[in-house]
N, C-alpha and C positions, 0 to 999 in steps of 0.2 A: 588435124581438124576433128577427127572422130572423137577425141577426148574432151571436146567442149560440150558443156551441158547447157543447152538453151541460153547461150550468152547473148546479152543485149548489145554486144559490141561486134562490129564488122570491120573496124579499122582501129589500129593503134598508132597514135602519134608519139614520137619520142623527141623531146626537146631538151635543151640545156646549153649552157655556155661551152666554151672551148675546153676540151680534155676532161669532161665529166663522165665519159663512158657511153655516149649515145650510140656510137657505131658498134661498139662491143655488144651492147644490149640488143640493138636492132638485128645484128647478125645472129646472136644466140636465139632470139625469138623466131627468126626466119628458119633456122635449123630445126627448132622444136615443132613449130606450127606448120611449116611448109608454105607460109604466106609469102607473097611478093614483097621484097624490100626495096623501097625507093629512097635514095639518099640525095636530097636536094643539093648538098655540098658537091657531090660528083657532077650534077647538072651544071652548077655554077662554075666549077673548075673547067668543064668542057667549054662553056661559054667564054671564060677568060682566055683559054688557049686559042680559041677561034678568033678572038678579038685582041690578041696579043697584050693581055692585061696580066701583070705579075701580081697575083693576089697578096702575097706576103709583103710586097712593097707598096702597092697602091690601094688595097683594101676595097671595102664596099662603096666608098665614095667614087670609085672609078667607074662603077656601073650606073647606067642611066636610070632615072626614076621609072621610065617606061619599061625597062627590062625587069625591074623589081616588081612592078605591077603585073607584068605578064606571068612571072613565076607565081605570084599570089593568086592570080586568076586560075592558073593551072591547078594550084594546090586546092583551092576551094571547090573547083569542079570535081576533082578526084575525091575529096573528102565527102562530098554530097552523094556522088553516084557510084563509087566503086565498093568492092568488098574484099576481104582477106588481104589487106595491105598493111604493112608496117611502114609508116611514113616518117622519115627522119629529117628534121629541119629545125633550125633554131626557133622559128616562130610557128611551127606546125600546131602546137597545142593552143596557142593564142588564136591562130586563124580558125581553129576548129570550134571555138566558143559558140555555143548554141546549135551545133550540128549534131543531130541524133546519131547514135550508134558508134560514136568515136570515143575510145578510151584515151584520154589525154594524160601522158606520163611526162613528168618533169624530173630530170636528173640534176642534182646539185652535188658539189663536193665542198664540204665545210672547211677543208684545209687547203689554202691556196698553194702551199708548197707541193702538195701531191699533184695538183694540176700542172704546175711548172715542171715537175719531174717527169710526168707523162709526156709532155711536149718535148723535153730534152731527149728522152729515150726514143720517142716516135720519129722525130725529125732530125736527130743527130746534130743538135745545136747546143750552144752554151746556155747556162742558167740565165745570164743577163739577156741573151738574145731571146730566150723563151719568155722571160718577163716582159720585155719590150713588145714582142709580137702579140702576146695575149692582150696586153693593155691596149695596144693600138687597134687591133682587130675588133675587140669588143666595144671600144669607145666609138670607132667609126661606124660600126653596124648600128649601135644603139642610137647614135645621133641621126643617122639616115632614117631609121625606122620611126623615130619620134617625129621627124619632119614629115614623113609619109602618112603616119597613122594617128599621131597625137601623142600626148605626154603620158604614156602608159609605162608601167613596169611590166615588161613582157614576160617576166619569169615570176610574177606574183603567184603564189600557190593557189589563189582563188580561181585562177583560170584552168586548173588541172584537177583531174580525178585522183591522181596518185603522185606523190612526191617522194623520191628516194635519194638519200644521201649516200653517194658511192664511196665516201670515205669510210663509212660504217658497214658497207656490204661488199662482198666480192661479186664478180660477174655472174655466177650462177645463182647466188642468193637474190641478186637484183632481178634477174629473169624470173625467178620463182615468185617474187612479190607481184610482178606483172601478171604472171600466169594465174596466181590465186585470184587477183582482182578480175581477171578475164573469165574465171569460172572453169579453168582447165583442170581436168582430173587425169593424172597419169595412170594408165592401165597396165603397169608392169606386172607380169605374172610371177608369183612366188612359188 
């Protein structure tokens, strides 16, 4: 944190679809900045386990609208009131629209095959299973969110301060772009 020079940002949101590198970026930023990392996916998975929901088979449609709104309320409260947080969630940047002090980062991956390969390697499943899982999960989530919030493209770059294509950048270069936008200066002694 000592390396930030009068940054106007107190929170970073990291958003993006499946397998674009949001968790990798959030963890790298946490390591570099020492900020708290909150992964809404982990919160959702805990909820799913407690409610005996198998996310990979039942998806977002299995969660009640009430639950989704509770997560959203928690998100907005945190985005307005907290500091030094890296908040990772599919809709975090969209939810942070018009909230001061939040750097909204959107990760994309311009090559679908790379995303599929990442899921295959991460989850140890076949290419066909990965394709089906990505399509189902994104489709169900998108449908649910449009029902709850309106007919938005939640990953439209207009909602974000920084958009990075992780097909074109490696993990550390991606983190570097965020740190540059944040105003971070590395004080390595030579």
